[in-house]
N, C-alpha and C positions, 0 to 999 in steps of 0.2 A: 457241349453243346449238344443238343440228342441226339444227332447226326453222328457221333462220334462216340454215344452209350450205345445206338442201335449196333452199329459196327462192330465196336465189342462183343457185344453179344452174342452176332451171329455167326465173327470167325471165330471167338472159340469156345461155343456150345453146340452151335445148330448146325455151320458147316460140314464139323467133322464126323457128324452122323449121319448127315447126305451124301459124303462124299461115299460113305461105306458101303454107301448105294446104289453109284456112279452119280449121283445127285449133285445140284449147285444150288445156290437161293440166290435172288439181282430183286434188288432194292429196285422201285420203281420212284414210290416219292411217300413222302409224309406232310399229310395236311389234314389240320380241324384233330388232331391227335389220330389218326388214323395211319394207321403203317403201311402201305399199297406194296407187292409183292410178287416177282415168279419164281416160281419153281422151275430147274435148267436140267437137262440130259434128261436120263431116266424117269428123274423122279415128276420131268411135267408131265411123262404120259402115265404115270400111274393113275390108276384106280381111286387108291386110298390116300393123296395127292391133299384134300380135303382135308381128311384125319391126323395128317402132316402138320400142314399149318393147327390144327385146332387143336393138337395134343403137345403138340412140340412148340413148333416158332411161336404162336401166341400165347402159350404158356411163359417159357421161357421170356420170352418180352416182356409184359406185363408186368410178371415179377421181377424184371430187373429195372423197369424203366414205367412205375406208375401213369406216370401223365401218357402215356399210347392208349386209347382205350379197349383198340380191336384190332383184329391186321386182316386184309383185303387179301386175298386171291385172284391173284387176273389171270387172266386167262395166257396161254402161251399161246394160242390157235389163233392168227390174222385174219380179222375181219378177208383179204383177198383171199385166203386157205377156204374159212369158209364159205365164201360164194364157189368157188368153184369146185365145193362137193354136195353144194346145191343143184348146181348147173347137172355137176353130172347123177346126181340119182335124179331129177327131173325129168331127162334122158332114159334114166331107165323105164321106169314108169312110163314113160309111150308106148317105149320099145314093148311093150306087154301089152 
């Protein structure tokens, strides 16, 4: 099964690297040959998370599992958190 192959690649090739940086990875879903993931820990806040996905995650996954067309990074920021940030910034702008 493709899920088992993905898990094996993530566990053997990707997680060890991410753990060196106090990070981790979570598979969200696989749909229409697109793997959706979320980076966790320090990697979730990293400015180069997009490049980690492109240069490490997607490269490893596509090399081992050609059926996967691309890997997408899901934001670890919830809509609730984004709304709260918008409200805070909106109040700050009104105060000025």
